[in-house]
RODRENKE-809241 format. One line per field, with one value per residue (C-alpha): residue number from 1; chain; z, x, y. Coordinates in steps of 0.001 Angstrom, whole numbers, padded with zeros to 6 digits, always signed. Layout:
N
n: c(NUM/...)
chain: c(A/...)
up: c(Z/...)
east: c(X/...)
north: c(Y/...)
//
This chain:
442
n: c(1/2/3/4/5/6/7/8/9/10/11/12/13/14/15/16/17/18/19/20/21/22/23/24/25/26/27/28/29/30/31/32/33/34/35/36/37/38/39/40/41/42/43/44/45/46/47/48/49/50/51/52/53/54/55/56/57/58/59/60/61/62/63/64/65/66/67/68/69/70/71/72/73/74/75/76/77/78/79/80/81/82/83/84/85/86/87/88/89/90/91/92/93/94/95/96/97/98/99/100/101/102/103/104/105/106/107/108/109/110/111/112/113/114/115/116/117/118/119/120/121/122/123/124/125/126/127/128/129/130/131/132/133/134/135/136/137/138/139/140/141/142/143/144/145/146/147/148/149/150/151/152/153/154/155/156/157/158/159/160/161/162/163/164/165/166/167/168/169/170/171/172/173/174/175/176/177/178/179/180/181/182/183/184/185/186/187/188/189/190/191/192/193/194/195/196/197/198/199/200/201/202/203/204/205/206/207/208/209/210/211/212/213/214/215/216/217/218/219/220/221/222/223/224/225/226/227/228/229/230/231/232/233/234/235/236/237/238/239/240/241/242/243/244/245/246/247/248/249/250/251/252/253/254/255/256/257/258/259/260/261/262/263/264/265/266/267/268/269/270/271/272/273/274/275/276/277/278/279/280/281/282/283/284/285/286/287/288/289/290/291/292/293/294/295/296/297/298/299/300/301/302/303/304/305/306/307/308/309/310/311/312/313/314/315/316/317/318/319/320/321/322/323/324/325/326/327/328/329/330/331/332/333/334/335/336/337/338/339/340/341/342/343/344/345/346/347/348/349/350/351/352/353/354/355/356/357/358/359/360/361/362/363/364/365/366/367/368/369/370/371/372/373/374/375/376/377/378/379/380/381/382/383/384/385/386/387/388/389/390/391/392/393/394/395/396/397/398/399/400/401/402/403/404/405/406/407/408/409/410/411/412/413/414/415/416/417/418/419/420/421/422/423/424/425/426/427/428/429/430/431/432/433/434/435/436/437/438/439/440/441/442)
chain: c(A/A/A/A/A/A/A/A/A/A/A/A/A/A/A/A/A/A/A/A/A/A/A/A/A/A/A/A/A/A/A/A/A/A/A/A/A/A/A/A/A/A/A/A/A/A/A/A/A/A/A/A/A/A/A/A/A/A/A/A/A/A/A/A/A/A/A/A/A/A/A/A/A/A/A/A/A/A/A/A/A/A/A/A/A/A/A/A/A/A/A/A/A/A/A/A/A/A/A/A/A/A/A/A/A/A/A/A/A/A/A/A/A/A/A/A/A/A/A/A/A/A/A/A/A/A/A/A/A/A/A/A/A/A/A/A/A/A/A/A/A/A/A/A/A/A/A/A/A/A/A/A/A/A/A/A/A/A/A/A/A/A/A/A/A/A/A/A/A/A/A/A/A/A/A/A/A/A/A/A/A/A/A/A/A/A/A/A/A/A/A/A/A/A/A/A/A/A/A/A/A/A/A/A/A/A/A/A/A/A/A/A/A/A/A/A/A/A/A/A/A/A/A/A/A/A/A/A/A/A/A/A/A/A/A/A/A/A/A/A/A/A/A/A/A/A/A/A/A/A/A/A/A/A/A/A/A/A/A/A/A/A/A/A/A/A/A/A/A/A/A/A/A/A/A/A/A/A/A/A/A/A/A/A/A/A/A/A/A/A/A/A/A/A/A/A/A/A/A/A/A/A/A/A/A/A/A/A/A/A/A/A/A/A/A/A/A/A/A/A/A/A/A/A/A/A/A/A/A/A/A/A/A/A/A/A/A/A/A/A/A/A/A/A/A/A/A/A/A/A/A/A/A/A/A/A/A/A/A/A/A/A/A/A/A/A/A/A/A/A/A/A/A/A/A/A/A/A/A/A/A/A/A/A/A/A/A/A/A/A/A/A/A/A/A/A/A/A/A/A/A/A/A/A/A/A/A/A/A/A/A/A/A/A/A/A/A/A/A/A/A/A/A/A/A/A/A/A/A/A/A/A/A/A/A/A/A/A/A/A/A/A)
up: c(-084164/-086439/-085120/-088028/-087780/-090177/-090702/-092508/-095072/-096831/-095971/-093927/-096509/-095988/-092359/-092703/-095115/-092682/-089626/-091588/-093078/-089577/-088459/-091643/-090385/-086450/-087467/-089895/-086925/-086800/-083759/-084448/-082539/-082909/-085567/-083204/-080977/-083421/-085412/-088074/-090779/-092016/-093842/-095201/-097093/-099052/-100409/-103679/-103267/-103339/-103827/-100082/-099536/-101763/-099565/-096521/-097546/-098190/-095083/-092810/-094710/-093677/-089920/-090204/-091083/-088177/-085832/-087094/-089720/-090641/-090846/-093899/-095489/-097831/-099274/-100326/-101136/-104193/-104440/-104512/-107794/-109322/-108973/-108238/-110514/-108094/-105040/-105808/-105800/-102347/-100185/-097643/-099771/-100304/-101796/-103630/-103502/-106188/-105537/-106399/-104663/-101478/-099610/-100673/-098134/-096269/-098718/-100224/-097332/-097274/-099925/-098604/-098664/-097603/-100473/-100662/-100340/-103419/-105337/-106288/-104297/-105145/-107431/-107111/-109178/-111819/-114543/-112186/-115219/-113310/-109938/-110231/-106715/-103723/-100322/-097410/-094654/-091556/-088830/-085253/-082029/-083468/-082560/-080635/-084431/-087099/-090362/-092357/-096231/-098630/-101838/-103740/-107041/-109335/-112999/-112644/-114924/-112950/-115027/-111625/-110035/-110121/-107606/-111055/-111824/-108560/-107113/-110638/-111229/-108907/-107539/-103686/-101324/-101123/-098167/-096684/-096157/-094893/-092297/-091544/-091280/-088997/-086583/-085856/-084963/-082908/-080926/-079853/-078104/-080772/-080416/-084314/-087949/-090229/-094017/-096133/-099891/-103005/-104483/-101558/-103637/-106506/-103836/-105768/-108765/-107794/-110683/-112947/-112747/-110762/-107937/-105134/-104286/-101536/-099955/-099939/-097842/-095153/-094601/-093873/-091942/-089626/-088372/-086844/-083289/-081265/-083402/-081801/-084825/-088693/-090173/-093886/-095269/-098253/-101349/-104504/-104970/-107779/-105864/-102745/-103847/-102062/-100884/-099288/-097465/-096659/-095116/-093033/-091494/-089996/-089329/-086073/-086240/-089170/-087724/-089518/-091290/-094465/-096549/-099973/-102216/-104449/-105879/-107921/-107649/-111053/-113866/-116075/-114243/-112960/-116750/-116977/-114046/-115656/-112331/-113221/-111627/-111621/-108937/-109318/-108039/-105395/-103790/-104025/-101954/-098819/-099141/-098962/-096246/-094014/-095104/-093199/-090965/-089852/-087384/-089778/-090260/-094061/-094937/-098119/-100547/-102565/-104757/-106010/-108603/-111065/-114421/-116376/-113114/-113322/-110543/-111385/-111227/-107916/-106426/-107813/-105896/-102662/-102874/-103656/-100848/-098168/-099332/-098727/-095256/-094824/-091716/-092814/-095815/-097037/-098969/-101294/-103470/-106845/-107679/-111124/-111344/-113986/-116359/-115394/-118096/-116240/-116762/-120468/-119726/-119931/-118731/-115549/-112224/-111016/-107610/-105149/-106697/-105475/-102174/-101867/-102954/-100571/-097607/-098392/-098445/-095072/-093135/-094655/-093523/-089732/-090553/-091468/-088484/-085874/-087024/-087177/-084096/-082681/-083530/-081491/-078339/-076187/-077722/-076542/-078051/-077383/-077106/-078032/-076323/-077457/-076043/-077345/-073650/-073893/-071032/-068559/-071104/-073662/-076703/-078441/-081188/-080995/-083767/-085744/-085642/-083003/-081194/-077683/-075285/-071448/-068374/-068278/-066819/-067571/-067247/-070736/-072758/-075652/-073924/-074900/-073000/-073285/-073055/-073128/-075179/-073207/-074467/-076837/-075555/-077575/-076589/-078130/-074604/-073553/-070505/-070751/-068337/-068379/-067747/-065047/-066713/-069189/-072467/-075369/-078976/-081679)
east: c(+118824/+121635/+124072/+124665/+127181/+128035/+131049/+130775/+133215/+132417/+130192/+127350/+124452/+126346/+125220/+122284/+121356/+123504/+121806/+118391/+119464/+120471/+117109/+115460/+117133/+116449/+112492/+113307/+114582/+118512/+120731/+122544/+126001/+129270/+131686/+133916/+131312/+131993/+128964/+127802/+127314/+129239/+128021/+130261/+128572/+131386/+132821/+134635/+135449/+139349/+141465/+141850/+138654/+138915/+142378/+140024/+137154/+140005/+141284/+137904/+136963/+140055/+139747/+135949/+137871/+140188/+137291/+134979/+136903/+133319/+131373/+129748/+130773/+128725/+129881/+127548/+127833/+129358/+132518/+130120/+128499/+131568/+133614/+131880/+133973/+136960/+135435/+133910/+138050/+138498/+139501/+137170/+133974/+130734/+128065/+128705/+124949/+124758/+123215/+119521/+119939/+121284/+118252/+116588/+119344/+116740/+115109/+118574/+120218/+118472/+119765/+123264/+125869/+129193/+131708/+134042/+137698/+139148/+136093/+134097/+131730/+127887/+127119/+123939/+124791/+122431/+123386/+123433/+119907/+117904/+118688/+115593/+113718/+114612/+115021/+114068/+116985/+118170/+120601/+119673/+121648/+124719/+125737/+123766/+123411/+121146/+121993/+118423/+118502/+116894/+118309/+120217/+121975/+123432/+122667/+126226/+128739/+131804/+135265/+137060/+133749/+132096/+129100/+126529/+128369/+127729/+124271/+122274/+120289/+119328/+116314/+114688/+111948/+108703/+108705/+105940/+107613/+111034/+108774/+106824/+110663/+112084/+108909/+109761/+113586/+112229/+110036/+113493/+114892/+117121/+118339/+120171/+119330/+121737/+120098/+122476/+122352/+124262/+123565/+120928/+120561/+119225/+116152/+112928/+112787/+110467/+109352/+112158/+109981/+111016/+108047/+109397/+112441/+114913/+113654/+110419/+111833/+113862/+110882/+108517/+111413/+111852/+108097/+109068/+108640/+111218/+114502/+116299/+119045/+119334/+121930/+122824/+125525/+127252/+125566/+126970/+127611/+124983/+122142/+123173/+120790/+120549/+117068/+118218/+121070/+118305/+115915/+118867/+119861/+116349/+115173/+114146/+116027/+118473/+121993/+124291/+126909/+127529/+129961/+130253/+132534/+134962/+137205/+139509/+139836/+140511/+138232/+139833/+140570/+136802/+136231/+138260/+136555/+132889/+131900/+128951/+129916/+132485/+134976/+133056/+129681/+131498/+132997/+129602/+127835/+130054/+129801/+126158/+126366/+128937/+126513/+123518/+125752/+129049/+129556/+128825/+130754/+131804/+133241/+135411/+135875/+138930/+140924/+144708/+146123/+143560/+144915/+145897/+146152/+149515/+151019/+150081/+146578/+147497/+148968/+145408/+143673/+145460/+145311/+141879/+141102/+143218/+141609/+137993/+136470/+136105/+136635/+138178/+139021/+138444/+141256/+141075/+144547/+142865/+143195/+142633/+139340/+138111/+135702/+136025/+136371/+139376/+141881/+141987/+142998/+146966/+149135/+149050/+150296/+153004/+152497/+154989/+153088/+149887/+151087/+153125/+149804/+147690/+150185/+150185/+146578/+145988/+148450/+146025/+143243/+144934/+145223/+141629/+140096/+142390/+141624/+137699/+137855/+139519/+136949/+134548/+135755/+133659/+130986/+127773/+126848/+124902/+127145/+125042/+127216/+127485/+127994/+131838/+133625/+137355/+139722/+137187/+135822/+133014/+132605/+130124/+129469/+128034/+125384/+128054/+130606/+132960/+134162/+134472/+135828/+134528/+134580/+132280/+128981/+126487/+123419/+125227/+125039/+122449/+121542/+122336/+124102/+124447/+128406/+130818/+133250/+136498/+139453/+141378/+145054/+147695/+146416/+142838/+141459/+138585/+136821/+132610/+130030/+128431/+128964/+131186/+134810/+137514/+136565/+138689/+138305/+139540)
north: c(-208144/-207070/-204397/-201670/-198308/-195804/-193538/-190242/-188338/-185443/-182127/-181064/-182626/-185935/-185715/-184684/-188195/-190609/-189469/-189922/-193769/-194214/-194052/-195768/-198368/-198297/-198704/-201575/-203530/-202827/-201447/-198438/-198966/-196738/-198081/-199583/-201725/-205132/-204327/-206698/-204406/-201172/-198486/-195860/-192827/-191250/-187891/-187629/-183745/-184266/-187236/-187753/-187981/-191454/-192212/-192062/-194108/-197073/-196417/-196566/-199770/-201559/-200696/-202237/-205357/-205190/-203960/-207485/-209308/-211145/-207469/-206488/-203640/-201296/-197846/-195463/-191342/-189390/-191987/-194476/-193073/-192053/-194925/-198238/-200475/-199421/-199211/-203116/-204170/-202583/-205879/-206099/-204234/-206019/-204040/-200403/-198156/-195325/-191918/-193550/-196466/-195250/-194196/-197871/-198923/-200642/-202476/-204136/-204971/-208276/-209520/-208785/-211486/-211427/-211963/-214301/-212722/-211995/-211392/-208258/-206526/-206487/-203488/-201386/-198277/-196856/-194219/-190726/-189300/-191885/-190220/-187648/-188555/-185858/-187624/-185463/-185973/-184025/-185097/-185864/-186532/-186157/-182589/-180370/-178227/-179958/-180187/-179884/-180660/-178382/-179232/-181715/-182023/-179174/-177751/-175482/-177553/-176114/-177323/-179051/-180512/-183993/-183046/-182939/-186440/-187920/-186488/-185583/-182332/-179867/-180669/-179625/-180525/-178025/-175086/-176575/-180030/-177848/-176154/-179370/-180823/-177630/-178094/-182516/-180710/-178036/-180909/-182295/-179691/-178355/-175057/-174280/-175609/-175205/-175602/-177666/-178738/-178911/-175617/-174458/-170680/-173050/-173976/-173907/-177030/-179728/-182201/-180480/-176891/-173736/-173887/-171657/-169409/-169581/-166435/-167805/-170616/-168736/-165936/-169437/-170658/-167187/-167806/-171619/-171144/-173164/-173048/-170319/-169980/-171037/-170715/-170642/-173405/-172399/-170151/-169228/-165287/-164628/-166788/-164705/-161934/-158078/-159303/-162617/-160557/-157635/-160498/-162033/-158585/-158119/-161605/-162892/-166142/-166231/-165456/-162997/-165452/-166126/-168740/-167583/-169774/-167304/-169779/-167210/-163941/-163502/-162819/-165095/-168037/-168146/-167983/-171210/-172751/-171912/-170540/-167618/-164407/-161771/-160903/-157779/-159039/-161014/-157987/-156092/-158864/-158783/-154972/-155506/-158166/-155977/-152817/-153871/-156514/-154876/-157754/-160825/-163834/-164273/-167537/-167969/-170971/-170645/-173328/-172828/-174104/-174769/-175300/-172682/-170618/-168130/-166917/-163532/-164550/-166305/-163415/-161277/-163929/-162882/-159280/-159378/-161558/-159730/-156271/-158093/-157897/-161529/-163542/-167005/-169224/-172892/-173474/-176244/-177349/-178247/-182102/-183674/-185718/-187977/-186853/-182833/-180199/-179235/-182108/-180843/-177398/-176334/-175890/-177698/-176035/-178072/-179757/-178053/-174738/-175766/-176622/-173207/-171620/-173146/-172576/-168872/-168662/-170467/-168147/-165446/-167166/-167240/-163925/-162886/-165209/-163042/-159509/-160604/-162500/-159038/-157095/-158689/-157673/-155483/-156504/-158402/-161891/-165080/-168957/-171758/-174444/-177475/-181535/-181074/-181692/-182238/-181810/-179948/-177606/-177097/-175591/-173537/-170765/-167135/-166402/-164742/-168143/-166974/-170155/-170290/-172688/-172802/-174809/-177345/-176931/-179587/-177243/-175194/-178047/-176670/-173641/-170272/-167691/-163630/-163077/-160291/-160352/-158332/-159441/-161771/-162440/-164410/-167702/-166878/-166614/-164061/-162715/-162747/-161871/-164917/-167249/-165865/-167529/-167466/-168432/-169189/-168215/-170851)
//
């Protein structure tokens, strides 16, 4: 029995797909092991959102070679679809699988042959137009929470983004199939499911036709017994309708946590980015969430240094975010991506300016997160504790995504407990009523 190890770079969607591929390999007679346990085969699932993700891929390949110089290394995922020739020339790589091929890994693997030193890897990479099939996926046993894929691909040609080139057109599972998967996951004693995809608000396109909606999906999932929490991952503001917000506000299982990408608080820059909304709509969505769910957590994606972004427009973004009742930011520094529209937009923002703008927004994010945590003092909340143990402490999240750390208790793993958030000090500690320990907010 050959041993195979997986390493995942990137998003929740990649984690769901890696986990599913690993289970598929086990079904075909391979033994899954950890990356450092001398596997015969290394599978690296890549991301290509930023240049840093590409560099990480190269580093993981070097680590694999150190662990087992004779090990077979296969690269799949977004980076593999976008730059197959470049990856095939990385020393130590033996195979590259594109978007249409990665779920055929178990079929292709018997043909894998270790590439002689100095020779390019085998490439299995079809044009992205051929990535038309939908492949269901969900993660298991990697974390307490499960990432459940409900949608793939994207029809939004944002100026800076390579995802449509890496994953193809928008396509979805059916409501019935997703509900069936949720029941399977519930049977594994999982308490929380995070819905994930490339553009999950666009859920419902099956065989190139819109057949269902995201609202229909979450209504059906809300009836799945055995799952205590459903969490929606990133959803576009123009697709996060008032009806979806209202449903979450009164649902039995969907938690008050939204991650809504903004990217820029300047309408002119949003136009350059080819985003499908203006800042006014974004503000309306945030206001609606807070109106119906005052304690909701709202995360925001924002890009700094996009070509054409002036200092005035960055300050406009900063002020807009500062005034919104949001909870945290995910800040991305713009990086040039080949074959995107943004590479031709002028003027280009200098690197040191991008770095300074990023630093300012990271500081703002820390301020927003601390203000949000402070606003939770005095409330009762439930914490789902995870199997994430370090230095005698365990972590967990409240329903509205406040991170807590408590003294390790094996009985609390994968359990929800009602706590009373009583105080947050300068070190980020707070008292709770159950368990009777101090827990730390991060």
